[in-house]
N, C-alpha and C positions, 0 to 999 in steps of 0.2 A: 504493500500499500504505499500511496504518497499521502502524508498527513501534513497539513500547513497550520498555520495559525492566520487568521485574517480578520479584518475590522467588518461588522455587518450590524447595521441598526445601532451606531455608534457604541457598540461594545465588542471585546475581543471574543472569538471563538475559534475552536479547532475546525478543520475543514478537510473533506477527504477530497482528493484532486483525482479526476478521471482525466480523459483525451479531450482536452480543451474544455473541461467542465469542472464544476466544484460544486460540492454538498456540503451545507453547514447543518449539521445535527442538530447543535443548539438551537436552531429556530424551530424546531419540532418538540412536541411534548413527550416523543418517545425516548428521548435522549436526557438521561439524569444531569442535571446542572453541576453537579460535583465533578464529573468527568469532563467538562468543558473547558479544559485548561491542558496544554500540553505536559505539564510537569506532572499534574494529578493523572492524567493518563498514563504516562509512562510508568508511576508508581502503581498502578493498578495492575500491570502487568499483561500477559498474553490474553485473559479473560476479556479485558476490555477490548483489546484489538478484534477479537471475535465477535464481540458484540457490535463493534463499528462496522464491520463487514456485513454482518447480517442487517444491521440497518439499512446499511447502502443498497442491498439487493431489494429490501422491501419498499423503498422509495420510488414514487412514480416520476416517469421522466421530466416532468414539467417542473419538480423540485430542485432539480439540479440547474445550475446557472452557468452562462459562459464564464470561462476562467477570465478572460479579458475585462469582465466588470469586477472582478474581485479585487480588494485592497489586501494584499498579502504583506504580513508584518514578519518578523524574524521568528522562525519556528519556536525558538523559546525567548520570547522578549526580553526576560529578565530572569538569567541562570540564578540558581543558588549560591553559586561557588565562582571561583575566577576560570576562565577558560585555560585549559593546561596545554600548552604549546610546545611543539619541537623545533629547534633550531639545526640546520646542516643535517637533515634528513635524506638528502639527495646527493649523491656523490658529485655530480657536476655543479651544482651550488654550492657545495663545501669548496670545490676547486676555484670557482669564479670569485667566492667570498674572499679567499685567501689571496688570489691574484691581484684583486682590487686594493687590498690592503698591504701588499708588499710582502707576503708571507708564504713561507713554504707549507704546502697544503699536508694537513694531518688529519685524517678521517678520524671522526669520533669513535672510540671503543665502546662508548656507552651514550645512551640518548642524552641530548642536551636539552634541558627542561626548563621552561620559564612560562610566566602566566600573563593573561590580559585580564584588565578589570571588568566587572561585570557592565560597567557603564560604556564599554565600548562597542556593546552590541547594537546592530543597526539592521534594519530590514533589507531585503533582496533588491529592491528598487529605489531604496532612500536615497535622498541626497546627502553628502558627507561634507561636515564642515571643514572649510580651509581657513587656516589664522597664519598668516606670514609670520607675525610676531611670536608664535608659539614654535613653528617649524616651517621651513621653506624647503626640506627634502623629504616629502612623502613618498613612499615607494608602496609599489604593489606586490601581492604575494598570493597566489592561488592555492588552496589547500584542501585535501579531503578532511571532513569533519566527522568525527565519531561521537555517536550518541549512546552513554552508558545506559542499559536497560534494567540491570539488577545489582544489589549491592554485592561487593565482594572484595576479598583481600587475599593476598597470596595466591592469586590466580595462576594456572599453569598457562604455558603457551599453547597447549592443545586445547584447552578449554575455553580460551580467552573470548573467542567470538560468540560463544553460547552468552555472553554479558553484554553483548551490543544489542541496542534498541534498533538503531539505523544510521543513516549517513546523510550527511549534508554537505554543501559547498560552502567555503569559509575563504574570504579575502582578509590576510593578516596584513592590514595597511601599517607600514613602519615608519616612523620619524627617524630617519637615519642620522641627522645632526644630533637628535637629543640622546639617541644611542651612543654615539661617540662622545657627547660632551658628559654624560652622567657615568659611563664606564659600566653600564649594565643594560639589561633588555626592558625591565618593567615599564619605566616613564615614556620611552620611546615607542613601546607597543601598546600603551594604554590611554591614548587622546580618545575622547568622546567621539563615538561614531566608526571608530577604526577597525571593528570587526562586522562588516556586514556578512550576513549568512543566510541561507535558503537555498531555492525558493521554498522549499518544503523538507521533510525528513522522509527518507524512503527506507522503509523497514528492512531489517537484514535478510528476510526471506527473498526479496527481489534482487539483493546482492551478496550471493553466497561467498564470493571471493573477492575480497576489497583490494587484491593485489594485481588487478588487471585492467584498471580504469584509466582512460585517456583523460588527461586534465590540460586546459589551456587557459591563457590570460591574453586579452586584446585590450589595447589602449587606443582609443579614438578608432578602432576598426583595425589598428595593425597589431598583428600576432607579435607578441612578446615572449611568451612561455608555451611550451609544447611538450609534453612529457607522458609518462604512464607510471602508475604506483607501482608496477614492478621493479622500478627503479630506487625504491626506497631503500636505504640502509638497514633501517629497522621496520620491519612489517607491523601491521596493526596489531596482530596478536603478540608481538614481542614487545610493543609499547605499553599495551595493557598489562602484560605480565610484568614488566619493569616497575611500572607505576604503582602498580597493587602491591608489591612486595613489603612495603612498610606504611602504604597509605590507602585506607578505605576507599574504594571508588564507589559511589552512590547512584541510583538512578537520577537521570538528567544531567551528570556531568558531561562536559564537552571537551572533547580532546581534536586539537587541530594538528595534523600529522606531519607538517613541514611543507615546504615549496621546493620545487625544482629550479633549475638554472634560468637564466632570463629576467632576473630583477633589475629594476633601473641603475643602481648605485654602482653596479659591476660593470655597467656598458661604457664605451668608450666614445664620447664624453660620456658621463652619468646623465640619467634621464630622472626627472622628477615630476610628480604630479602637481597640477595647479588649478585654480578655477575655470571650470568649462571641461574639464577633461573627463572622458567616461570610461570607467574600466568595467569589462566584462570578465567574469571567471565562470568556467563551465567544467563539468565533469560528466563524463559518459554514464549513462544510467541513472543520473540524478537530476540533473537540469542547469539553469543559468542564471547568474545574479548579474545585475546592471546598476551601476552607481556612479552618479556625477559629482564632480566636485564643487561646491559652493562657497564663496569668498563670505566668511563670518564678519558681520557689521560690528 
């Protein structure tokens, strides 16, 4: 299933996405109000998903509306915890980063982990604020997002995908000047609106193997990144196993699994985003998000 969060009748609802159409269960008396939220739906487990599938089959054709008329929000508009992010998880990105900084490349032996604040989350088609007083070196990073579906600690690699609820598209927008200035990732990764995601969550049954997905990023129509998740240094299963060794993963946790090569700061000359620039991030089997940068007054 493809499950979104949308705005309808001036309120947030979960929505089931079909082929160019969308169903909002919360507008029907048949759907319990307590499940009309992505986090509570994830918490409720497979029984809630089965109930959603049954409801979808029972709805008459006229109760589905064109997808073009839906206002899609971030699938999880306000996560409970920071988004967990991975750095240097594609070999060529690690190589381009080292070259841009005049260093000898040394591939990570263990995942490089940092986080983005929950206030970074933006919708799949939202405008992204640009403020040159804060950063003039905003960069793009298409990433596969993993949504955890059940609580777990010390999860084995072999069982890791059993803990996944689904997958989404993330653009890990990064303020490179802030990263260099503060000598760490958090501030440069946590600008408001710097984590657009969506356009929905695709449940794990539709993506049995997350290591075979093409992903790409275009800026103003020009292709900047193109890769496949089979190029990841640490697979989704390995990342979940590593993160859970000493940290309990919980339903609704979001993991951004790293970006491939082609980012702006590593280009010659470097390229950065500014007002009016449009960034499209797309992942095979999931969908596309599109965000335009708008100068903040």
